[in-house]
N, C-alpha and C positions, 0 to 999 in steps of 0.2 A: 426643724430640719430632722428628717428621718435617717437613722443610722442603718448600715448594711447588716441587718440581722434577719434571721429567719430564712424565707425562701427567696428574698430579693437577689442575693448573689447567685443562686443557682439559676434563676430565670435569666438574669443578665448574662451569665456564662453560656447558657444554651443558645440564647439569641445571638450573642457575639460569635460563637463558633459556627452557627448556622450561616450567618452572613459571610463569614470568612471562607467557609467551604464553598459557598455559592460563587464567591468572587474567584476562587481558585479554579473551579470548574469552567467558568466563563472565560477566564484567561487561557486555559488549556484549549478550549474549542476555537478561540480566535487565533491562537498560535498555529494551528494546523493549516489554516488558509494560506500561510506564507510559504509552505513547502512545495517543492516541485512534485507534480503528479507523475505516475508512471507513463512512459512513452509508448507509442504504438507505431510500428514500422511495417513496411511491405517486404515480404521475403525476397521478392524479385530485385529489390533495391539493395539487399544485404548479401545475397548469395549468387553464385554463378548459376546460369540456366540449368546446367546438368545436375546441380545440387537441388534445385527447386523441384524438378520433376525428372524421374527416371523410369525404368521399366517396371520396377516394383514399388515405387513410392511417389507421393506428391506432398509437398509442404504447403500448408495453408498460407495464404498471403498475409493474414493478420499475425504479426509477431509483437509480443509484448516485451517491454524492457522495464524492469523494476528498479533500475538504477545500478544494479549489480549484474544480473543475468538476463540473457535473452531467452524467451520462452517460445519455442517453435512447436506447432502441432503437425505431426506427420501422419498421413493416411497411407497405409501400405497393404500389400497382399496378406500380411501377417497380422493385421489389426492396427488400430490407432496408437500412436505413441506421443508423449510429450518429451521433447528434447530441450535441455537447458545448456547454455554455453555462456561463458564470460565474454566471448567475442562472437561476432556474427559469422565468422568463417573458421574452419578448423585450423588448429595451430600447426 
């Protein structure tokens, strides 16, 4: 029977921690699949018609919701803007 002397413990520890880190990375990747993905909505379903399009602006129909904020893209005479809001309508 061989005792744990020399390089045997080092090789064993390197192999052990390599396998352990691989298992942790695999578990983290599979855990992400269970989370809800960001939602996508239509501006016309969230806003009043006069808010979707006006004389100087137009809101893109695609609205992203990251779980906390709504992200609207507004095209206006003054340039494009990204507008974020915790609610789909003004408070």
